[in-house]
N, C-alpha and C positions, 0 to 999 in steps of 0.2 A: 736689361739688356736680354733681346730676345737671342736663345741658343743657337749655334751657328756655329756649322762645318767650313771650315775653308774651301780645303781641299777638294769636298765636294758642290760649294755654292747651296747650301742648302739650311734650311732654319726649322727649328723644331718647336714646338709648343710648350715642351716641359727639359731641362736638366735631364731627366729619366731618361727622357725620348733620344736624346745626343747623346748619354752614355752607351744605350743597347745599339744605337749606328755605330760608335767608334769601335765597339767590341765585339758586331758579328755582321757587320755588311761587307762584302767582298773586296771592296776597293781600300777596307782596312785590315787586311788578312793578309797572312802568309804562307807559304807552302816549304813542308820539307820535301826537297826531289828526293831524298836518300828515300824518306818513309812514306811516300806520299801523302802525307797528311796534310790537313789546314790546321791554324794555328793563328791567335792574334799575335800580333807583332811582338807583344812583352811574355806570350805563352811561347812563341816560336824560339826565343832566346832560353829558357827555363827547359826547355825540349832539349836544346842543343846541347844544353851544359849537365844533364842528366839522364838522357836516353844512351844506353850502352852501346845502341851500334854506331854512336859518336864518339865513344871513349875508346874502342881499340887502340891500346899502346898506350895509353892515358891513366891517370890515377883517378878512377870513379870512386863518387862518394859511397862510402858503406852502406848499406841498406840494413835494416834488422836479419833477413834473412844472413845476408854477409857475415853480418857478425856474429850471427849464432854457428855457421860453420866453420867460421874462422875461429872459433872457441877451442874448437881440436886441431893443437898445432902442428900433430902429425900424418893429419888429414888432407891428401892434394885438391882441395877445394877448386873446381871449375865455375866461375861465376855465369858463364853463358850455357850450362845445362839447365834444365828444365829443372825446381825446388823438389819436386818428385823423383826424380832420378839420382838428383843431388843426394838427399837423404836416404835410397835403397845402397847407395854407394859407401857413405856413413856408416850404416848397419853392418855391413859386410867388413868395413876396415875394422870396425870397432870390434868385431864378435860378438855382436849381443844377440841375446834370443829375445823373442817376444815379451814375455813374461819376467823379464830379470830388471834390477834393480834400475842399472847403469841405463837400458833401455827404456824404461817406463819415464824416468826424469827427462830422458834426451827429446821423448817425443812430447812431453810437455811444451818444454822447452821451445821448440819447431813451431807447435802448434800456437803458442805465443807468438812468435817471430812471424808466419803467417798472417797472425790477427792484425800486427803491426805494420805488416807489408802492404795490406791490402788501400791503407791510409796514405801511403806513401805514393801511389800512382793513381788513385780514385778519391777525390776530395768529399766535400760536405754536401749533405742534402739540399742545402739551399742556396747552391752554387749553379746556375745553369751551365758554365762551363765542365762541371764534373758529370754533371747529365749528358753533355754533347761526348764527353771523351765515353762513356760509358754505351751511349748510342752508336756511336761508330765501330764501337768492340763488337757490339753483337751483332753488325752488318746492317743497322739500319743510316739509307745513303742519303736519304734527305731527313736534314736534321731538325726537329720541332722548332719552333719559335720561344715556347716557353717551357718552364719546370712543368707545369700540368699537363702539358701536350707531352713531353717527355714520359713523363708518368704513366701516362695511357698507354704509351706502344711497348714501354718495358713490362708492365704487368702481365702475370702469368708466364715471363720467361724464365728456362730452365737452362743455367750454364754452373758450369763448373767454376768455384770461386779461385781455386788454386791456378786453372787456366787463365781466367782475366789478370793474375796476379804474374804469370809467364809471359803473358803481352806486354803487359805493361814492362818488365825489366826486358824483354825482346826490343822494345823503341822501335817494331816494325808493323809499320800498318799496310805490309805485303796482302794478310787476311788477317782475318776476326777469329773469334773465338767459335768453339762448335757450341749449336745451340739446339737442345733435346726437344721432341716431340713433349713431353710427360716428366712427372718428377720421378714414376717408375725407372724411366730408360737412365735418367740423371745416376738415381740410386746406384744402377747396375755398374755403369762407367766408374763413378766414384770410387765402388768399393773394389771393381776390378783392377783399376789403375792406381790403389792407395793414395790419390788425392784428394784428402780428406781435410777437410778445416773445421775449425773447433766452431760446436753450437754454440756460440757465447752471445751477450748481450750485444745488441746493436746498436747500444749510446754510451757514447763517451764518459769519463766521469764529468766533465765538465758541461754534461747536457746535451752537445752536440750528437748529430747522426751523420754516421758514415753512407754514399749514395748505396754502395754497393750491397753494405748489411744491412740496410733498412730494407730496401727492397729486392735484393736476389738469393737473400740466406733464406736455405729451406732446409727443415728440420728431417734428416735424414734417418731410418732407422739403419745405424751401422753399429 
């Protein structure tokens, strides 16, 4: 049987072509009016259930960063603040000095939470949806049709990964993240703002790679 899309009255040579059409054709996509972002129909439902901009006054699912900050019961954690701001507040609240044992252990746990958090908002390297999310975040308006094309436009882009996490947690498409002209400019921003992401392995234990960590993690002199 020839693959066929009934709503569009259109046939396709292969089943894979039909699946791509259903996922990426504007006729089968939905817009979040609050965030001004485009999703597949299934993707929109996931966005509405998890994006914090839609969860004000509701119980949001705790992310790795949430769990880290909430592990300090006396700390008044505000999940709507940027992660770097929350960590600075936590340092002041706990009275940590940078070289103290408590500060060092907390920093390690915070870095681990950041590493897990980026995987919440940005998916696998072999998923075109993950690439499109990343492209939209760094200001690419015309989304490339293939993973190879996405990889080409993202190559040599310099962004702060903690900023990417903040964008994901904000759940808003009103603006993307800041893109830097060089790795040196990114380094200066990262050190000044203390938005440090662990210089860790890009590959999971199961061998899968994350689209952000694989293509945007830069080894900076921190």
